[in-house]
N, C-alpha and C positions, 0 to 999 in steps of 0.2 A: 201470358200471351198479351203484348201491349196492343192499344188501340190501333195504332199504325199497320200493324201486323194482321189484325183482324181485317182492317178495311181493305188491305191489300189482297188478301185470300178472298174476300168477297167479291173484289173488282174482278180478279182472275176467274172466279166462278162464274160471274156473269157475263164475261166476255165468253168463256167456253160455251156456256148455255146458248148465248146468241148464234155462235157458229155452228154447234150441234144442231139447234133448231133449224137454222138456214139450210143445212146440208140435208136434213130431212125433208123439208118442204118445198125446196125450191123447183125440183124437176119432178115431182110425182103429182098424181091426182090431189084435188083438195082433202085436207086434213078433215077430221070430224069437226074440230072447231071452226074451220072455215065455213063448213056447210052451214052448222048451226047459227053463225054469226050473220049469215046472209038475211035472216030474219029481222036483223036491227037495221036494215037498209031502208030509207024514205021515213024512218020515225024521227020526229022531231026536227026537221030539216032545217029550219030557220034557227033554232037552238044550236044545232050542229054546224050550222055555218058561223055562227059567232065564235064559237070554241075554236074551229079550224083557222078562223082568220087571226085570232090571237097567236097561233104558231109560225105564222109568215113573218118576214123580215121587217117590214114596215111597223109592225106592233110590237116586235121584238126591241127593235132600235129605240123606240119610243119609251119603252117600259125601262130599258137599260139606261137610257138618259136620266130618268127620273130617279133611279137607283144610284147612278154615278153622283148626280147632284145632293142626293140625300145622305150618302157617305161622306162626301166632301164637307157639308155642312155639319152633321152630328159627330162624325170622328176625324173632321180635319185630315181626311186621307182618302185613297183609292185602291188601296190593297185588295180589297175583297171584290170590289166592281173589274179590276184588272184580271183578277184570275178566272172570275166569273165568265167574262166577256170572254176570255182566252178559251175555256173550257167548251164554251157554246159553239164557236167557231171550229174549234179543232173536232169536236165530237161529230158536227154536221159535216165536215170533210170527211171524215173516217166513215160516217154513215153512207156517204155518197159513193166511196170506194168499195164498201160492203156491198151495196147494191150490184155495182158493175160486177163483183165477183160472184154473186149468186144468180143474178140475171134473171129473177123471178118476175114474170109478166103481172101487170096490174091487172084488176076487174076492168072489165070493157063498159059497165052500166053506172059509169060516174054520175053523181047528181049535181055537183056545184060546179066544178070546171074539170077540165081535161089535164090531169097532171102528167107530166114528163117524166121519163127515167124509169127505172125497175121499182119494184114493189117491195121488197125485204132487204132491211127492217124498215120500218115506218121512221122516216125522220122527223115527223110531228110527235110522234110517241117518244123519240129519244129527246126532241125538245121540252115535251111535258115533264121529263123527270129532271134533266140537266138545268134548264133554264128557270122553271117554275118551281122545280125543287130547290134551286139554288135561292130563289126569292124567299122560300119558305125557311131555309138554313139563315138568311138573313134577318128575317122578321122573328124567328125564334131567339136570335141573339141580340136583337136590337134593344135599346134602353127605353122600353115601354112598358106600361102596366101589363100585368100578367093576364088580365082579361083581354086587353087588347091583342096581346100577342097570341093567344089560344083562338081568338076570333080570325085573326088575319093568316094564321096556319091551318085552322080548318077550310077556310074559304079557297087557300090555295091547293089544299088537298082535293077539294071539289073540282076546282078549276083543271088541276092536272088529270084527273079521271075524265072529266069532260072533253077534254082535247082527243085522249085515246079513243073514247067512244066515237067522237065525231068523225073520225077516218074511217069507220066501220059504217056508220050511218049514211055516210055520203059516198059510200062504195069507192073511197080511194083506195083502200087497202083490205085484205082479208085480215081475219082475226089473228093469224099466226105472224102477220106482217107487224102486228101491233104489239103482240107479246114481245116478240124480237126486239122491237124498238124499246119497249120498256125495259129489258134486260140490259141492252145496249146502252141506255140513258143512265141506269144503276148503277153499271160499271165505271162510266165517266163521273157519276157524281162522288162515287167513293174515291176516285182519284182526286178530284176537287177538294173533297173534306181534308184529305191527307196533306194536300198543298197548304190549304188555309190555316191547317193546324200548326204549322211550322212558320206562320206569318203572325208574329205578335199583333202588328198593326191591322190585321183582320179581324180581330176580336171574336174568333169563334172557338166555340167548346162544344162538343159533341158527347 
């Protein structure tokens, strides 16, 4: 079984799991994970706000612009940045449509700002995987010393986890919303990798 087939199967499984979980939690009483995750609300609010802000469009546009410039300077091309940006836009549009499909009500004791729209899946959690996971992929394949690659990759993994945690800590989502967003993001990340593997100019190997 080649890598593209494995990634395609992984994407299909993650998409399926996203919709299965959504169907289970959308119109039922809170799941055990949701009840347990309530204990995280209000913990480290300032740190959570920092992570959450990195998932809004102003921060994403700023980081994406830096990535675009870095690829243009280092690789004399923008193949990675174009696919990366396209997947972020597409995954967020799909996340919005999925929220409209499940229509799960958000928590009503938000701590940072009142979020509009429905709750499942978490768009921030999806962004954590697609956008910051994409940055991790770029850093891992960048022509950098191995130590710097490892440090950047570890930092991005922590940042991805921080964004997901922040949505629960700020009472913007339930725990299962975040799990659904992670699954949804993982599916889109697999799709992104398959596309990048067939663009030699992207210089990606997995």
